[in-house]
N, C-alpha and C positions, 0 to 999 in steps of 0.2 A: 443349125444342124439338121443333116439331110434325113430324109425317111430311112427307117431299118427294113432291111429285106425280110422275106419269108422265112428263111431260115433262125434269123433273130427274135422275129416275132413268134415262133412256134418255139423257140426256147424259153422265152419270157412268158409265154402263156402257160407251159408245163411249169417252171419254177414258180408262179403266181399261183397255181394251182396245188405247189408241195407234191408234185410227182416226180420219181425218177424217171430215168429214160426208160429203165425195165419195166416199170409200173404203167407207163403209159403205152410203151410195146404191146404188154400183157391185154390192156384193154382195147388196143386196136387190133389185135391178133396179127402182129408183125414182129419182127426179130428187133433186138436193140439196136443192133447195127442199123435197122433201118433209120430209127429214130435217131440216131447219132448222126446220119449222113445227112437227113433233112436238116438238122441243127447246123451242120458245118457248111454246105455248099447250096449253091441255088443252081447247080448242073442237076442233083438228084432231089426232086421235089416230090413231095406226095401226090398221089393220085386225089382228083377232087371228093371222093367218098371218103379218104382218110382226113383230107382238110377239113371236111365238115365234121367228121367225127372228132377231130382236135379240138374244133372251136366248141362242140357240145360237152364234150369231157372235161376239159378246161374252164368252160364258162366264160369265155371272150366271144366278141362280135364275129361271126366268120366274115363281115366286109373288111373288119381291122385284122383279122388275121390273113385274109387272101390278098388285100391291097393296099393296107396301111391307113386307110381312110376311116373317118368317124373314129367313137369311141372303143376303148380295148374292152371293156365292160359289155358282156351281152344283156340284152333286154330279157325280163322274164317271159318265160316260155308263153305263147298265146294260152288264154283261158285258165292261167294258174292265180292260184290265190296264194302263193308261197310267202312264208312269213319268214324273213331270215334267209342269210346266204345257204345255210345248211340246208335247209328246206328245197331251195332252187336246186342245188348241186344234186339232191338225192332226185329231184325229178328230171333232171338232164341226164343223170347215168340212167337212169330207169327207162327213159325212152330209147336209150341205146341198146337195148338189149332184146334180144329175142322172144317171141311172145311165148312159148313154152314156161323161159325163164321167168317173165315178168308173172306168169301165174303160179309158180312155185312161190314167190317172195311175197305175193298177195296172200297166197295161202298161210303164209306165216306170220305175217304183220297184222293181218285183219283181226285174227282172233286175240293177239297181244293188244289190240285197240279196242277189244270189245264189241267188234263188228262182224256180222255174220259173212262166210266167204263159202260158195259164192253169194255175191248177194240176191235178195230175193227178186 
């Protein structure tokens, strides 16, 4: 069997992450139609920044997504002590957010975990 192209890998990654085209589009801040086009034809491929974000959001290896080489699963983020897939996805999603939104999320999560925010 031959290698699958980028459109099929984008679709596979999205489905494996249990995301609709619309939810992936919202996370990428693009239209649903853009995601649909990326999944249907190699004539309309995402920009490199979107391809990188798709890899992070869906938890797949960027190398696999961009080239089809290597394993589909992404290695854990550097310095991560994630235990389980849910933590890994949380870290990956958190890293895609702008700093002000990260701060807001931390201000909610830290007290729930009994940790001070901001840290001393």
